[in-house]
mmCIF file of the N, C-alpha and C atoms, coordinates in Angstrom:
data_MODEL
# 
_entry.id   MODEL 
# 
loop_
_atom_site.group_PDB 
_atom_site.id 
_atom_site.type_symbol 
_atom_site.label_atom_id 
_atom_site.label_alt_id 
_atom_site.label_comp_id 
_atom_site.label_asym_id 
_atom_site.label_entity_id 
_atom_site.label_seq_id 
_atom_site.pdbx_PDB_ins_code 
_atom_site.Cartn_x 
_atom_site.Cartn_y 
_atom_site.Cartn_z 
_atom_site.occupancy 
_atom_site.B_iso_or_equiv 
_atom_site.pdbx_formal_charge 
_atom_site.auth_seq_id 
_atom_site.auth_comp_id 
_atom_site.auth_asym_id 
_atom_site.auth_atom_id 
_atom_site.pdbx_PDB_model_num 
ATOM 1   N N  . UNK A 1 1  ? 43.510  4.127  -8.579 1.00 0.00 ? 1  UNK A N  1 
ATOM 2   C CA . UNK A 1 1  ? 42.846  3.963  -7.887 1.00 0.00 ? 1  UNK A CA 1 
ATOM 3   C C  . UNK A 1 1  ? 42.790  1.946  -7.137 1.00 0.00 ? 1  UNK A C  1 
ATOM 4   N N  . UNK A 1 2  ? 41.714  1.963  -6.274 1.00 0.00 ? 2  UNK A N  1 
ATOM 5   C CA . UNK A 1 2  ? 41.808  0.759  -5.998 1.00 0.00 ? 2  UNK A CA 1 
ATOM 6   C C  . UNK A 1 2  ? 40.953  -0.596 -6.884 1.00 0.00 ? 2  UNK A C  1 
ATOM 7   N N  . UNK A 1 3  ? 41.127  -1.296 -6.618 1.00 0.00 ? 3  UNK A N  1 
ATOM 8   C CA . UNK A 1 3  ? 40.624  -2.933 -7.598 1.00 0.00 ? 3  UNK A CA 1 
ATOM 9   C C  . UNK A 1 3  ? 39.243  -3.035 -6.339 1.00 0.00 ? 3  UNK A C  1 
ATOM 10  N N  . UNK A 1 4  ? 38.353  -2.937 -7.658 1.00 0.00 ? 4  UNK A N  1 
ATOM 11  C CA . UNK A 1 4  ? 36.741  -2.850 -6.194 1.00 0.00 ? 4  UNK A CA 1 
ATOM 12  C C  . UNK A 1 4  ? 36.484  -4.755 -6.846 1.00 0.00 ? 4  UNK A C  1 
ATOM 13  N N  . UNK A 1 5  ? 36.418  -4.373 -5.774 1.00 0.00 ? 5  UNK A N  1 
ATOM 14  C CA . UNK A 1 5  ? 35.765  -6.470 -5.471 1.00 0.00 ? 5  UNK A CA 1 
ATOM 15  C C  . UNK A 1 5  ? 34.735  -6.972 -5.741 1.00 0.00 ? 5  UNK A C  1 
ATOM 16  N N  . UNK A 1 6  ? 34.467  -8.162 -5.174 1.00 0.00 ? 6  UNK A N  1 
ATOM 17  C CA . UNK A 1 6  ? 33.152  -8.805 -5.612 1.00 0.00 ? 6  UNK A CA 1 
ATOM 18  C C  . UNK A 1 6  ? 32.087  -8.341 -4.535 1.00 0.00 ? 6  UNK A C  1 
ATOM 19  N N  . UNK A 1 7  ? 32.483  -7.862 -2.965 1.00 0.00 ? 7  UNK A N  1 
ATOM 20  C CA . UNK A 1 7  ? 31.571  -7.157 -2.169 1.00 0.00 ? 7  UNK A CA 1 
ATOM 21  C C  . UNK A 1 7  ? 30.979  -5.514 -3.118 1.00 0.00 ? 7  UNK A C  1 
ATOM 22  N N  . UNK A 1 8  ? 31.751  -5.525 -3.599 1.00 0.00 ? 8  UNK A N  1 
ATOM 23  C CA . UNK A 1 8  ? 30.938  -3.812 -4.427 1.00 0.00 ? 8  UNK A CA 1 
ATOM 24  C C  . UNK A 1 8  ? 29.634  -4.252 -4.980 1.00 0.00 ? 8  UNK A C  1 
ATOM 25  N N  . UNK A 1 9  ? 29.982  -5.097 -6.197 1.00 0.00 ? 9  UNK A N  1 
ATOM 26  C CA . UNK A 1 9  ? 29.370  -5.263 -6.763 1.00 0.00 ? 9  UNK A CA 1 
ATOM 27  C C  . UNK A 1 9  ? 28.161  -5.581 -6.511 1.00 0.00 ? 9  UNK A C  1 
ATOM 28  N N  . UNK A 1 10 ? 28.403  -7.157 -5.453 1.00 0.00 ? 10 UNK A N  1 
ATOM 29  C CA . UNK A 1 10 ? 27.422  -7.204 -4.507 1.00 0.00 ? 10 UNK A CA 1 
ATOM 30  C C  . UNK A 1 10 ? 26.312  -6.555 -3.641 1.00 0.00 ? 10 UNK A C  1 
ATOM 31  N N  . UNK A 1 11 ? 27.400  -5.091 -3.198 1.00 0.00 ? 11 UNK A N  1 
ATOM 32  C CA . UNK A 1 11 ? 25.891  -4.164 -2.496 1.00 0.00 ? 11 UNK A CA 1 
ATOM 33  C C  . UNK A 1 11 ? 25.664  -3.847 -3.349 1.00 0.00 ? 11 UNK A C  1 
ATOM 34  N N  . UNK A 1 12 ? 25.672  -3.522 -4.749 1.00 0.00 ? 12 UNK A N  1 
ATOM 35  C CA . UNK A 1 12 ? 25.094  -2.119 -5.699 1.00 0.00 ? 12 UNK A CA 1 
ATOM 36  C C  . UNK A 1 12 ? 23.904  -3.549 -6.047 1.00 0.00 ? 12 UNK A C  1 
ATOM 37  N N  . UNK A 1 13 ? 24.186  -4.703 -6.567 1.00 0.00 ? 13 UNK A N  1 
ATOM 38  C CA . UNK A 1 13 ? 22.956  -5.732 -7.089 1.00 0.00 ? 13 UNK A CA 1 
ATOM 39  C C  . UNK A 1 13 ? 21.813  -5.675 -5.769 1.00 0.00 ? 13 UNK A C  1 
ATOM 40  N N  . UNK A 1 14 ? 22.736  -5.328 -3.926 1.00 0.00 ? 14 UNK A N  1 
ATOM 41  C CA . UNK A 1 14 ? 21.987  -5.307 -3.000 1.00 0.00 ? 14 UNK A CA 1 
ATOM 42  C C  . UNK A 1 14 ? 20.972  -4.527 -3.286 1.00 0.00 ? 14 UNK A C  1 
ATOM 43  N N  . UNK A 1 15 ? 21.279  -3.271 -3.347 1.00 0.00 ? 15 UNK A N  1 
ATOM 44  C CA . UNK A 1 15 ? 20.779  -1.676 -3.792 1.00 0.00 ? 15 UNK A CA 1 
ATOM 45  C C  . UNK A 1 15 ? 19.700  -2.143 -4.381 1.00 0.00 ? 15 UNK A C  1 
ATOM 46  N N  . UNK A 1 16 ? 19.771  -2.384 -5.496 1.00 0.00 ? 16 UNK A N  1 
ATOM 47  C CA . UNK A 1 16 ? 18.797  -2.204 -6.311 1.00 0.00 ? 16 UNK A CA 1 
ATOM 48  C C  . UNK A 1 16 ? 17.852  -3.172 -6.747 1.00 0.00 ? 16 UNK A C  1 
ATOM 49  N N  . UNK A 1 17 ? 18.356  -4.084 -5.658 1.00 0.00 ? 17 UNK A N  1 
ATOM 50  C CA . UNK A 1 17 ? 17.029  -5.098 -5.352 1.00 0.00 ? 17 UNK A CA 1 
ATOM 51  C C  . UNK A 1 17 ? 16.348  -4.714 -4.766 1.00 0.00 ? 17 UNK A C  1 
ATOM 52  N N  . UNK A 1 18 ? 17.272  -3.940 -3.170 1.00 0.00 ? 18 UNK A N  1 
ATOM 53  C CA . UNK A 1 18 ? 16.007  -3.781 -2.521 1.00 0.00 ? 18 UNK A CA 1 
ATOM 54  C C  . UNK A 1 18 ? 14.486  -2.550 -2.871 1.00 0.00 ? 18 UNK A C  1 
ATOM 55  N N  . UNK A 1 19 ? 15.331  -1.367 -3.954 1.00 0.00 ? 19 UNK A N  1 
ATOM 56  C CA . UNK A 1 19 ? 14.600  -0.202 -4.414 1.00 0.00 ? 19 UNK A CA 1 
ATOM 57  C C  . UNK A 1 19 ? 14.339  -0.633 -5.342 1.00 0.00 ? 19 UNK A C  1 
ATOM 58  N N  . UNK A 1 20 ? 13.716  -1.973 -5.710 1.00 0.00 ? 20 UNK A N  1 
ATOM 59  C CA . UNK A 1 20 ? 13.263  -2.402 -7.052 1.00 0.00 ? 20 UNK A CA 1 
ATOM 60  C C  . UNK A 1 20 ? 12.067  -2.860 -6.109 1.00 0.00 ? 20 UNK A C  1 
ATOM 61  N N  . UNK A 1 21 ? 11.936  -3.819 -4.971 1.00 0.00 ? 21 UNK A N  1 
ATOM 62  C CA . UNK A 1 21 ? 11.371  -4.525 -3.814 1.00 0.00 ? 21 UNK A CA 1 
ATOM 63  C C  . UNK A 1 21 ? 10.380  -3.256 -3.759 1.00 0.00 ? 21 UNK A C  1 
ATOM 64  N N  . UNK A 1 22 ? 11.140  -2.037 -3.206 1.00 0.00 ? 22 UNK A N  1 
ATOM 65  C CA . UNK A 1 22 ? 10.253  -0.728 -2.207 1.00 0.00 ? 22 UNK A CA 1 
ATOM 66  C C  . UNK A 1 22 ? 9.143   -0.681 -3.368 1.00 0.00 ? 22 UNK A C  1 
ATOM 67  N N  . UNK A 1 23 ? 9.935   -0.414 -4.396 1.00 0.00 ? 23 UNK A N  1 
ATOM 68  C CA . UNK A 1 23 ? 8.963   0.403  -5.818 1.00 0.00 ? 23 UNK A CA 1 
ATOM 69  C C  . UNK A 1 23 ? 7.519   -0.399 -5.778 1.00 0.00 ? 23 UNK A C  1 
ATOM 70  N N  . UNK A 1 24 ? 7.819   -1.393 -6.439 1.00 0.00 ? 24 UNK A N  1 
ATOM 71  C CA . UNK A 1 24 ? 6.818   -2.435 -5.994 1.00 0.00 ? 24 UNK A CA 1 
ATOM 72  C C  . UNK A 1 24 ? 5.746   -2.734 -4.894 1.00 0.00 ? 24 UNK A C  1 
ATOM 73  N N  . UNK A 1 25 ? 6.132   -2.453 -3.469 1.00 0.00 ? 25 UNK A N  1 
ATOM 74  C CA . UNK A 1 25 ? 5.638   -2.452 -2.718 1.00 0.00 ? 25 UNK A CA 1 
ATOM 75  C C  . UNK A 1 25 ? 4.418   -1.961 -2.338 1.00 0.00 ? 25 UNK A C  1 
ATOM 76  N N  . UNK A 1 26 ? 5.386   0.057  -3.209 1.00 0.00 ? 26 UNK A N  1 
ATOM 77  C CA . UNK A 1 26 ? 4.303   0.806  -2.833 1.00 0.00 ? 26 UNK A CA 1 
ATOM 78  C C  . UNK A 1 26 ? 3.350   1.258  -3.601 1.00 0.00 ? 26 UNK A C  1 
ATOM 79  N N  . UNK A 1 27 ? 3.739   1.072  -5.020 1.00 0.00 ? 27 UNK A N  1 
ATOM 80  C CA . UNK A 1 27 ? 2.759   0.875  -6.118 1.00 0.00 ? 27 UNK A CA 1 
ATOM 81  C C  . UNK A 1 27 ? 1.510   -0.434 -5.932 1.00 0.00 ? 27 UNK A C  1 
ATOM 82  N N  . UNK A 1 28 ? 2.109   -1.292 -4.944 1.00 0.00 ? 28 UNK A N  1 
ATOM 83  C CA . UNK A 1 28 ? 0.682   -2.509 -3.903 1.00 0.00 ? 28 UNK A CA 1 
ATOM 84  C C  . UNK A 1 28 ? -0.105  -1.922 -3.625 1.00 0.00 ? 28 UNK A C  1 
ATOM 85  N N  . UNK A 1 29 ? 0.585   -1.330 -2.271 1.00 0.00 ? 29 UNK A N  1 
ATOM 86  C CA . UNK A 1 29 ? -0.034  -0.527 -1.263 1.00 0.00 ? 29 UNK A CA 1 
ATOM 87  C C  . UNK A 1 29 ? -1.032  0.356  -1.812 1.00 0.00 ? 29 UNK A C  1 
ATOM 88  N N  . UNK A 1 30 ? -0.181  1.245  -3.074 1.00 0.00 ? 30 UNK A N  1 
ATOM 89  C CA . UNK A 1 30 ? -1.324  2.587  -3.468 1.00 0.00 ? 30 UNK A CA 1 
ATOM 90  C C  . UNK A 1 30 ? -2.626  2.411  -4.086 1.00 0.00 ? 30 UNK A C  1 
ATOM 91  N N  . UNK A 1 31 ? -2.525  0.808  -4.428 1.00 0.00 ? 31 UNK A N  1 
ATOM 92  C CA . UNK A 1 31 ? -3.355  0.576  -5.315 1.00 0.00 ? 31 UNK A CA 1 
ATOM 93  C C  . UNK A 1 31 ? -4.426  -0.639 -4.485 1.00 0.00 ? 31 UNK A C  1 
ATOM 94  N N  . UNK A 1 32 ? -3.903  -1.324 -2.909 1.00 0.00 ? 32 UNK A N  1 
ATOM 95  C CA . UNK A 1 32 ? -4.768  -1.656 -2.365 1.00 0.00 ? 32 UNK A CA 1 
ATOM 96  C C  . UNK A 1 32 ? -5.528  0.241  -1.408 1.00 0.00 ? 32 UNK A C  1 
ATOM 97  N N  . UNK A 1 33 ? -5.007  0.823  -1.365 1.00 0.00 ? 33 UNK A N  1 
ATOM 98  C CA . UNK A 1 33 ? -5.488  2.162  -0.442 1.00 0.00 ? 33 UNK A CA 1 
ATOM 99  C C  . UNK A 1 33 ? -6.434  2.605  -1.691 1.00 0.00 ? 33 UNK A C  1 
ATOM 100 N N  . UNK A 1 34 ? -6.221  2.932  -2.553 1.00 0.00 ? 34 UNK A N  1 
ATOM 101 C CA . UNK A 1 34 ? -7.076  3.027  -3.514 1.00 0.00 ? 34 UNK A CA 1 
ATOM 102 C C  . UNK A 1 34 ? -8.694  2.546  -3.692 1.00 0.00 ? 34 UNK A C  1 
ATOM 103 N N  . UNK A 1 35 ? -8.461  1.546  -4.129 1.00 0.00 ? 35 UNK A N  1 
ATOM 104 C CA . UNK A 1 35 ? -9.686  0.407  -3.688 1.00 0.00 ? 35 UNK A CA 1 
ATOM 105 C C  . UNK A 1 35 ? -10.021 0.245  -2.832 1.00 0.00 ? 35 UNK A C  1 
ATOM 106 N N  . UNK A 1 36 ? -9.563  0.519  -1.531 1.00 0.00 ? 36 UNK A N  1 
ATOM 107 C CA . UNK A 1 36 ? -10.091 -0.481 0.256  1.00 0.00 ? 36 UNK A CA 1 
ATOM 108 C C  . UNK A 1 36 ? -10.618 1.033  0.393  1.00 0.00 ? 36 UNK A C  1 
ATOM 109 N N  . UNK A 1 37 ? -10.327 2.092  0.111  1.00 0.00 ? 37 UNK A N  1 
ATOM 110 C CA . UNK A 1 37 ? -10.384 3.434  1.287  1.00 0.00 ? 37 UNK A CA 1 
ATOM 111 C C  . UNK A 1 37 ? -12.222 2.800  1.547  1.00 0.00 ? 37 UNK A C  1 
ATOM 112 N N  . UNK A 1 38 ? -12.907 3.344  0.386  1.00 0.00 ? 38 UNK A N  1 
ATOM 113 C CA . UNK A 1 38 ? -14.287 3.070  0.358  1.00 0.00 ? 38 UNK A CA 1 
ATOM 114 C C  . UNK A 1 38 ? -15.161 2.342  1.433  1.00 0.00 ? 38 UNK A C  1 
ATOM 115 N N  . UNK A 1 39 ? -14.547 0.721  0.201  1.00 0.00 ? 39 UNK A N  1 
ATOM 116 C CA . UNK A 1 39 ? -15.242 -0.531 0.653  1.00 0.00 ? 39 UNK A CA 1 
ATOM 117 C C  . UNK A 1 39 ? -14.682 -0.332 3.157  1.00 0.00 ? 39 UNK A C  1 
ATOM 118 N N  . UNK A 1 40 ? -14.079 0.397  3.430  1.00 0.00 ? 40 UNK A N  1 
ATOM 119 C CA . UNK A 1 40 ? -13.156 0.284  4.523  1.00 0.00 ? 40 UNK A CA 1 
ATOM 120 C C  . UNK A 1 40 ? -14.540 1.082  4.955  1.00 0.00 ? 40 UNK A C  1 
ATOM 121 N N  . UNK A 1 41 ? -14.709 2.105  4.790  1.00 0.00 ? 41 UNK A N  1 
ATOM 122 C CA . UNK A 1 41 ? -15.863 3.423  5.088  1.00 0.00 ? 41 UNK A CA 1 
ATOM 123 C C  . UNK A 1 41 ? -17.052 3.023  5.493  1.00 0.00 ? 41 UNK A C  1 
ATOM 124 N N  . UNK A 1 42 ? -17.253 2.312  4.459  1.00 0.00 ? 42 UNK A N  1 
ATOM 125 C CA . UNK A 1 42 ? -18.644 1.559  4.355  1.00 0.00 ? 42 UNK A CA 1 
ATOM 126 C C  . UNK A 1 42 ? -18.559 0.697  5.559  1.00 0.00 ? 42 UNK A C  1 
ATOM 127 N N  . UNK A 1 43 ? -17.788 -0.358 6.147  1.00 0.00 ? 43 UNK A N  1 
ATOM 128 C CA . UNK A 1 43 ? -17.530 -1.217 7.182  1.00 0.00 ? 43 UNK A CA 1 
ATOM 129 C C  . UNK A 1 43 ? -17.842 -0.609 8.381  1.00 0.00 ? 43 UNK A C  1 
ATOM 130 N N  . UNK A 1 44 ? -17.031 0.363  8.186  1.00 0.00 ? 44 UNK A N  1 
ATOM 131 C CA . UNK A 1 44 ? -16.667 0.781  9.579  1.00 0.00 ? 44 UNK A CA 1 
ATOM 132 C C  . UNK A 1 44 ? -17.990 1.704  10.066 1.00 0.00 ? 44 UNK A C  1 
ATOM 133 N N  . UNK A 1 45 ? -18.578 2.068  9.506  1.00 0.00 ? 45 UNK A N  1 
ATOM 134 C CA . UNK A 1 45 ? -19.864 2.473  9.121  1.00 0.00 ? 45 UNK A CA 1 
ATOM 135 C C  . UNK A 1 45 ? -21.542 2.077  9.609  1.00 0.00 ? 45 UNK A C  1 
ATOM 136 N N  . UNK A 1 46 ? -21.101 0.973  8.926  1.00 0.00 ? 46 UNK A N  1 
ATOM 137 C CA . UNK A 1 46 ? -22.135 -0.526 9.313  1.00 0.00 ? 46 UNK A CA 1 
ATOM 138 C C  . UNK A 1 46 ? -21.953 -0.822 10.508 1.00 0.00 ? 46 UNK A C  1 
ATOM 139 N N  . UNK A 1 47 ? -20.538 -0.320 11.416 1.00 0.00 ? 47 UNK A N  1 
ATOM 140 C CA . UNK A 1 47 ? -20.534 -1.133 13.363 1.00 0.00 ? 47 UNK A CA 1 
ATOM 141 C C  . UNK A 1 47 ? -20.950 0.012  13.797 1.00 0.00 ? 47 UNK A C  1 
ATOM 142 N N  . UNK A 1 48 ? -21.496 0.679  13.924 1.00 0.00 ? 48 UNK A N  1 
ATOM 143 C CA . UNK A 1 48 ? -21.486 2.063  14.383 1.00 0.00 ? 48 UNK A CA 1 
ATOM 144 C C  . UNK A 1 48 ? -23.087 2.370  15.262 1.00 0.00 ? 48 UNK A C  1 
ATOM 145 N N  . UNK A 1 49 ? -23.138 2.369  16.339 1.00 0.00 ? 49 UNK A N  1 
ATOM 146 C CA . UNK A 1 49 ? -24.334 2.312  16.867 1.00 0.00 ? 49 UNK A CA 1 
ATOM 147 C C  . UNK A 1 49 ? -25.078 4.176  16.303 1.00 0.00 ? 49 UNK A C  1 
ATOM 148 N N  . UNK A 1 50 ? -26.058 4.578  16.029 1.00 0.00 ? 50 UNK A N  1 
ATOM 149 C CA . UNK A 1 50 ? -26.854 3.140  15.404 1.00 0.00 ? 50 UNK A CA 1 
ATOM 150 C C  . UNK A 1 50 ? -26.773 2.928  13.892 1.00 0.00 ? 50 UNK A C  1 
ATOM 151 N N  . UNK A 1 51 ? -27.091 1.516  14.056 1.00 0.00 ? 51 UNK A N  1 
ATOM 152 C CA . UNK A 1 51 ? -27.262 0.966  13.592 1.00 0.00 ? 51 UNK A CA 1 
ATOM 153 C C  . UNK A 1 51 ? -27.730 1.733  11.796 1.00 0.00 ? 51 UNK A C  1 
ATOM 154 N N  . UNK A 1 52 ? -26.721 2.149  10.753 1.00 0.00 ? 52 UNK A N  1 
ATOM 155 C CA . UNK A 1 52 ? -28.083 2.515  9.532  1.00 0.00 ? 52 UNK A CA 1 
ATOM 156 C C  . UNK A 1 52 ? -27.839 1.444  8.643  1.00 0.00 ? 52 UNK A C  1 
ATOM 157 N N  . UNK A 1 53 ? -28.523 1.862  7.465  1.00 0.00 ? 53 UNK A N  1 
ATOM 158 C CA . UNK A 1 53 ? -28.889 0.691  6.047  1.00 0.00 ? 53 UNK A CA 1 
ATOM 159 C C  . UNK A 1 53 ? -28.073 1.258  5.592  1.00 0.00 ? 53 UNK A C  1 
ATOM 160 N N  . UNK A 1 54 ? -27.699 0.470  4.318  1.00 0.00 ? 54 UNK A N  1 
ATOM 161 C CA . UNK A 1 54 ? -26.719 0.857  2.918  1.00 0.00 ? 54 UNK A CA 1 
ATOM 162 C C  . UNK A 1 54 ? -27.199 2.068  2.762  1.00 0.00 ? 54 UNK A C  1 
ATOM 163 N N  . UNK A 1 55 ? -28.393 1.921  2.271  1.00 0.00 ? 55 UNK A N  1 
ATOM 164 C CA . UNK A 1 55 ? -29.268 2.651  1.419  1.00 0.00 ? 55 UNK A CA 1 
ATOM 165 C C  . UNK A 1 55 ? -28.434 4.698  2.439  1.00 0.00 ? 55 UNK A C  1 
ATOM 166 N N  . UNK A 1 56 ? -28.904 4.799  3.246  1.00 0.00 ? 56 UNK A N  1 
ATOM 167 C CA . UNK A 1 56 ? -28.347 5.627  4.608  1.00 0.00 ? 56 UNK A CA 1 
ATOM 168 C C  . UNK A 1 56 ? -26.500 5.470  4.157  1.00 0.00 ? 56 UNK A C  1 
ATOM 169 N N  . UNK A 1 57 ? -25.794 4.655  4.088  1.00 0.00 ? 57 UNK A N  1 
ATOM 170 C CA . UNK A 1 57 ? -24.652 5.442  4.187  1.00 0.00 ? 57 UNK A CA 1 
ATOM 171 C C  . UNK A 1 57 ? -23.612 6.138  3.014  1.00 0.00 ? 57 UNK A C  1 
ATOM 172 N N  . UNK A 1 58 ? -24.868 5.117  2.064  1.00 0.00 ? 58 UNK A N  1 
ATOM 173 C CA . UNK A 1 58 ? -24.946 5.394  0.372  1.00 0.00 ? 58 UNK A CA 1 
ATOM 174 C C  . UNK A 1 58 ? -25.060 7.256  0.364  1.00 0.00 ? 58 UNK A C  1 
ATOM 175 N N  . UNK A 1 59 ? -26.420 7.436  0.690  1.00 0.00 ? 59 UNK A N  1 
ATOM 176 C CA . UNK A 1 59 ? -26.973 8.237  0.104  1.00 0.00 ? 59 UNK A CA 1 
ATOM 177 C C  . UNK A 1 59 ? -26.050 9.798  0.809  1.00 0.00 ? 59 UNK A C  1 
ATOM 178 N N  . UNK A 1 60 ? -26.186 10.809 -0.098 1.00 0.00 ? 60 UNK A N  1 
ATOM 179 C CA . UNK A 1 60 ? -25.962 12.074 0.146  1.00 0.00 ? 60 UNK A CA 1 
ATOM 180 C C  . UNK A 1 60 ? -25.305 13.097 1.679  1.00 0.00 ? 60 UNK A C  1 
ATOM 181 N N  . UNK A 1 61 ? -26.485 13.181 1.898  1.00 0.00 ? 61 UNK A N  1 
ATOM 182 C CA . UNK A 1 61 ? -27.526 13.342 3.155  1.00 0.00 ? 61 UNK A CA 1 
ATOM 183 C C  . UNK A 1 61 ? -28.054 12.750 3.553  1.00 0.00 ? 61 UNK A C  1 
# 
């Protein structure tokens, strides 16, 4: 078998680094989407015509 050079270990390290940062980014995106969805809907609803009051947006019917 051929001798493994420095480039191979650097590639493995880079792959792990990218995988860790991708996982970290996806976890942060999940939290942002989870906590930001309802406020986004309220803001969009308040900027429509006719302009509803906040209580009308939060009422179930």
